[in-house]
GUSE-790541 format. One record per residue (C-alpha): residue in three letters; x, y, z. Coordinates in steps of 0.1 Angstrom, whole numbers, plus 5000, padded with zeros to 4 digits. Each point is the difference from the previous one (the first is absolute). Example, Ala and Ser with C-alpha at 12.3 -4.5 7.8 and 13.67 -1.06 7.14 Angstrom:
REM GUSE-790541
ala512349555078 ser501450344993 
//
This chain:
REM GUSE-790541
met376121636357 ser498250304996 ser496649785006 leu501649805031 tyr501050355019 arg496650104995 leu498349695018 ser502649955026 ala499850405005 ser495649974998 ala500149635027 ser502350235020 ala498350344997 leu496949845009 ala501249735034 leu501350355015 leu496350114999 ile498949715011 met502449955029 pro498250285024 val496449894987 ala500749655013 ala501650115037 his496850215005 ala497749704984 glu501849775031 glu498950275026 asp496849994989 gln498749745022 ser495949984986 arg501549924965 ser499049605009 asp496650125011 ile499050154962 val502849834979 val497949784977 thr502149704986 ala500349964962 ser499549605009 leu496450125009 ala499750214977 thr501049804971 asp497649725016 glu496750244999 ala500550084964 arg500349604989 arg496649955020 glu499150294978 ile500549914962 glu499349595007 lys496850165000 arg500150074964 pro498249674978 gly503249964976 gly503450064998 val502050205026 asp503249995018 leu502250135027 val503750025003 asp502150105030 ala502350264998 ala501349635017 ala500349854975 phe502650204978 glu501950175030 asp502949774990 lys500150054959 val502050274985 ala495750154991 val500650244973 ser497149984980 leu496649845007 arg501149694983 asp502249895025 ala497550095033 leu497049834973 ala501549734998 phe498549725015 ser495950174995 pro498349764980 gly498850174969 val502350264999 tyr502649964970 thr503150215010 gln502949974974 pro502950224998 arg500950234974 phe503150185015 gly500350215032 gln496950125013 glu498549904966 val497649675001 arg497049874982 leu497049995027 ser496949834987 val496749825017 arg498149804978 gly501850094968 ser499350395011 gly502350254978 ile500949684981 ser501850134971 arg500950335021 gly503850024993 phe501150315026 his498450065034 met496849895005 arg496050024987 gly496949775016 leu501050055038 thr498850235028 leu503150055015 leu499450255038 gln502450065026 asp497650035036 gly497149944981 ile500250304978 pro500749954957 ile503650064991 asn498949934967 leu499750304976 ala496850164989 asp500049814968 asp500549695022 asn503449904988 gly502649885029 asp503050065011 phe501549755019 gln503550185004 glu499350265026 leu498549725026 asp502849845024 pro499549725016 gln502550115032 val497750155010 phe496649794998 gln498649855028 arg498349764980 ile498249974965 glu496349914998 val499249844962 tyr496550014994 arg499549794962 gly497450114968 gly496950105018 asn500949985039 ala501750334991 leu496850204998 arg500150155039 phe502750184986 gly498250114970 gly501649734981 ser498549954969 thr503049844972 leu500449644992 gly503249965022 gly498450125035 ala501950235024 ile503249975021 asn499850235029 ala504050085021 val499650115038 thr502650145017 pro500550035036 thr498450265026 gly501750115027 arg497549805024 thr501349654980 ala503850064986 pro502849995025 arg501850285019 val502749984974 glu501249814967 leu503249994985 arg501149754973 ile502949964974 asp500349824973 gly502049874969 gly502149784981 ser500249894963 phe500550304974 ser500950265025 thr496650035017 val499650175028 arg497050085019 ala498650175034 lys497450115020 ala499350185031 ala496750005013 ala498750205035 ala495949925015 phe498850205032 ala496850065015 thr497950165025 glu496349955013 arg499150254972 gly502349944973 asp502849884983 ala502149954971 tyr502449794981 leu502850084976 ala502449834979 leu502450054978 thr501649744973 thr502850044977 asp500949734968 ser503450034979 ser500849684974 asp502249994968 gly497249724988 asp500949664990 arg499950104962 ala502050304984 his498350355001 ala497749895029 lys501450225028 arg497450075027 asp499850235026 ser497250175022 ile498850175033 arg496950005010 phe497950155031 asn496949785009 gly498250235040 asn496750015016 val498550255027 gly496749855017 leu497950195023 arg497049925023 leu497950285003 asn497849855021 asp498849685007 val497849914970 val502050194970 glu504049934988 thr501850164974 arg503049994986 phe502350154974 tyr502549744975 ala502850164984 met502349794976 val503150194982 ser501849814971 his503150074981 ile501149714976 asn502549974969 gln499849684985 asp502149874966 leu498149794973 pro502649684990 gly496749934976 ser498849694984 leu502249724979 thr499549774975 arg499249675011 ala503649894993 gln501450245020 ala498250025027 leu500849625004 ser503750034993 thr500850315013 pro497650215024 lys502650245010 leu499750134966 ser497850324994 leu499850144968 pro502250314983 gly496850194994 asn499249995036 ile503550095008 thr500750254975 gly496550205009 asp500949975040 gln496049845004 glu498750055028 arg497150075026 asp500250265022 ile497550075024 asp499350295024 ser496750045018 ile498150095036 arg496749935006 leu498350085034 gln496149815011 asn498150015030 arg497449775011 thr497450075029 thr498349755018 val496850035020 asp498849745025 leu495949994992 arg499549745031 gly499049734973 gly501950094970 gln502950224991 leu500050324979 ala503450064978 phe500850274976 gly503350204987 ala501650114975 phe503949984981 phe502050244978 asn503449834977 ala502050204983 lys502949834976 lys502350094979 leu501149754980 phe502950004971 his500449694974 pro502549964975 ile499149704977 phe499450034960 gln499050365009 val500850235033 ile496349985020 asp499950285021 gln496949985024 asn498750255025 ser496549865019 asp498050105024 asp497149775011 tyr497450055034 gly497249885015 val497449945025 phe498349705012 ala497449845027 asn498349705011 val498449875028 asp499149645017 leu497149955019 ala498749685019 gly497049885016 gly496849745004 asp500049975036 gly497749755009 gly499149984960 leu501949974967 pro503750065008 trp500950234971 glu503150224991 leu500450294975 thr502850184983 leu499150314979 gly503050214983 thr501450204974 gln503150134988 ala501150324968 arg503149984990 phe501450314980 gly503250024980 lys501750234975 ile503149874980 asn502450284981 ala501649744977 lys503250104980 gln502549854973 phe503250074991 val502349844973 asn502149805023 val503950104999 arg502049795023 gly497250015026 asp499550374994 arg497350204988 gly500250074964 ala497650204971 pro496549945016 thr497749694987 ala496850045012 arg498050205032 thr496749905011 glu498150085029 asn498049745018 arg497249995021 ala498349725021 arg496749935020 thr498849675017 ile497649965025 asn499249725017 ser496449995021 tyr499449605012 gly497849825028 glu499849695016 leu497849845019 arg500849685024 leu497249775013 ile500249755025 pro497149765002 ile501949705018 thr503150055020 ser502349784976 leu498650164967 thr500350394987 leu498650124965 val501250314984 ala498650214974 gly501550334989 gly501550174969 ile502450334990 tyr498750244976 thr503550184979 ser499550334982 gly503150114984 ser501350244973 arg503350034984 glu501050274980 ile503250094977 asp501350314988 asn501849974975 arg502550354998 leu501949984969 val497349804982 pro496750085010 ala498149774972 arg501549735028 ser498450135028 gly496649795013 lys497749905031 ala498449745011 asp497249925027 phe499449675014 asp497149945026 leu499749625012 phe498249785028 ala501949665013 pro497749865022 lys500949695026 val498249695015 gly501749745027 leu500149785025 leu502349865030 tyr498949715019 gln502149915030 pro499349645013 val502349985032 gln502150265009 gly503550144983 val498449794965 gln497950214977 phe498849944964 tyr499050284974 ala498650054965 ser499750324984 tyr498950114967 asn500550394991 arg500450214970 ser503550224996 val500650314979 glu503050184991 leu500750314984 pro503150134979 gly502350235008 tyr502050234988 ser502849734985 glu497049844985 leu498150264984 ser503850244991 gln501549784973 thr502850054975 pro498749864969 ala502449924967 ser499650404995 gly502150085029 leu497650285013 pro498849865035 gly496150105006 phe496649875007 thr499349644991 ala496449855006 val500349715026 gly497149885015 pro499649895039 gln500749615009 lys497049825010 ala499949685022 trp497649735017 thr502049815024 val498749685020 glu502549875031 ile499449725029 gly502549935023 thr500749945039 arg503050055025 gly500349905035 gln502349825026 leu499649665010 gly502749815020 met503350054984 ala498550114966 ser498850384991 trp498850074963 asp498950234975 leu498449824968 thr498150204977 phe498649904963 tyr499250324981 arg498850014960 ala499450394984 asp498450084965 leu501450314988 lys498850214969 gly501950274992 glu503249925017 met502550304998 leu502949794988 gln503750184987 tyr502749864981 ala503650164994 val501050194967 ala503750005011 pro502249935032 asp500050395009 phe496550144982 pro497050035023 ala497249634989 ser497150034978 thr497049945018 phe496849844983 asn496649875017 ala499849594989 gly496749854997 arg499249745023 thr502949835030 arg499749815023 his501949975031 gln499749735023 gly502249805023 ile500949895039 glu501550185024 ala501249795029 gly502450005032 leu500249705028 asp502350105034 leu501349745017 ala500649965039 leu502449674995 thr501550035032 pro500850255026 trp503750054984 ala498549994961 arg497650204979 leu498849934963 arg498750274982 gln498850004959 val498050194979 tyr498849884963 gln498550204972 leu498049834972 asn499750294972 asp497849854973 phe499350394976 arg499249984962 phe498250104973 arg496949874990 arg499049954963 asp502050314991 val500350044968 gln503550124995 tyr501449775032 gly497349745004 asp500349855037 asn503350045000 arg501350035034 leu501050395014 pro503550065002 val502450125030 val498649815033 pro500749674998 gln497849685001 his501149845038 gln502150155030 tyr501349845029 arg501950165029 ala500749815031 asp502250115030 ile500949775036 arg501150175029 leu502249785020 gly500350135041 thr499150205025 asp499150375001 ala503750075016 ile501549804971 asn498949894968 val500649924964 thr497549964970 pro500749864973 asn497650134968 leu499349924959 glu498350134975 trp498649794967 leu498950074973 pro499449684975 lys499650204971 gly500050344993 ala497850234984 trp499350154959 ala501550274993 asp497750084972 tyr496349984989 arg500849804977 asn501449705021 thr503049954978 val503250125025 arg499549875036 ala502950065033 pro501349655015 gly499049895034 tyr502250025028 thr500749915037 leu501750265025 phe501549935030 gly500550205029 ile500450055037 gly499650205029 ala500949995037 glu500050195037 ala501149995029 arg498850235029 val502850145020 arg498450125026 asp496450165013 gly499650244967 ile502749944983 thr500049754971 leu502749894972 phe498949864965 ile501249864968 asp498050024961 ala501649774977 arg498450014965 asn500749774969 ile503049805019 thr500149814966 gly500450264981 lys497549894978 lys499050244966 ala496850034992 ile497250224989 gly497850155024 asp497550244981 ile499350104967 ser498550304986 ala497349894970 val500550004963 leu497349964970 leu502649724983 ala503849925021 thr503049884975 pro503349925014 ala500950404996 thr497350105023 val500650215029 ala497249895027 phe502349805030 tyr501150095030 pro502749795024 val499249865032 glu502350175027 arg503249864999 arg501949815030 ala499450235028 phe501349995040 tyr498650265022 gly499750055035 gly499750215030 leu498750105037 arg496550125008 ala499550165036 ser497450135020 phe499650115033 
//
């Protein structure tokens, strides 16, 4: 009851604050002259990202606004090439082209950004639970080497979540939704603008008992930004994000348990009160200067986070991350060869005070480990685009990555260590547009990925956490593809092959124990990323995405040419919207012909499955919409995600069930 009371009180309090702001905005007759609608901003962003010679996508918030979008899985389910599978609550597996494929917790191999500024920690590991899809205006996906303009050098690329401003958001937004498992969520937001400034403020809450035992979650988040036009050429914007997140951990199950009693949580998770609680604050600034033929952008950010994380032991961490960035976009060639140039750099620095204790029913017991971890990551990049003829763009560029990682073990100094890295990742590509709305592309690039704290600070059989030498992961990726729209069809199709050396792979030591990491020899990730939308009639639209994921060892001494575990070879999703903008219903399905392998030996595989759902919306009046989001309506018991192990047996605890049958509904209003 306390979480529901806090949710209701928070939404009511912000609503009271919003009402006088909205009333004042109604009186501002000049606002209609200065508001840039979100759809125009999104269309402009889409044109910009489609200058990339490779797999990119833009997901408008309208694609998931009628879903109970708890995590990035709900928001990116129909983005080609993005593999998103739920574990529980806001914890999902997020992977592109097999990035961080065996990471059994959080995320590696992708650069996450909010409003163009990295939110990854300084060691480049990511934590997506602080990102709230309820406040996004759009999500931009840059797969693989197409993330160069954001300083992304990893295999998976980058995902940039863009929040509204006072010029692109409605004056007032209110939302309430909920349903199964005592789920209740709310949002209240306000936006306002003048000729020289604007502001956007949003408060969101989320509370649920979860669909499994010991899976309760409770969170409150604030997102806001204030923009100032200092003069006709300079604009600066300040951002703030505050998060309070409590998430109980139900943990993984055996294969048989996941398929028969998915509601179950193992006794150790309950008696140890395993959870992951985050309190964080993030401040950032971005300033842009119009160069009359280009743009200069620069800024800085600071993030402070406290993590309380009882699992096999109590992990207690306090971290501070900060950084600066700058980039310039130039264009020229009037009367000659048209060209565009991007140059930029970003520097991130961080420190974590990490402590571990014996887990005594979820509380700190005797201390077992204490380290102070420091990281530095500097990515400097450049990209030149030449346009010899109107329909053809030639692209060349590269990223230079410099990094250091230091583990200072305060309890066992002998287990301390430091590693330094300096690597370069070049890229070439071309983009051909034979007719308006149709593009073909090809590119070849190198990716580099540095190990983070979790990879370098491991716990061996001795039980003494400390520095472990793990090398960087390197890969060369080639991709070809096409995207466009003709008649009733819109498509996005990419074929890629990445040959990796030193891939960072992990395996679960025990169900609640941190995974160990090793550098593999040679591996290969290749596949197909496909999306196809068909406007069948004015009242029927079919949306589809398909992934082929062929990830395997290459002549490995231990594993031969075995497939890598965790990600299934085929995945297909589709929905069909029937109706109009005023009222419609959208059946959907997710199909895995075969599940993924659980181990590197390829001895145990999860079964395939088909899940059915249905959504519906009805516009009550302008600005007010009711919606329904029903999931797994047949109550299918299946396995959605796996933690990789070396050799699986019937007793292996490494499987996460799919979400159980659930029915949600809500109301959203904007004025």
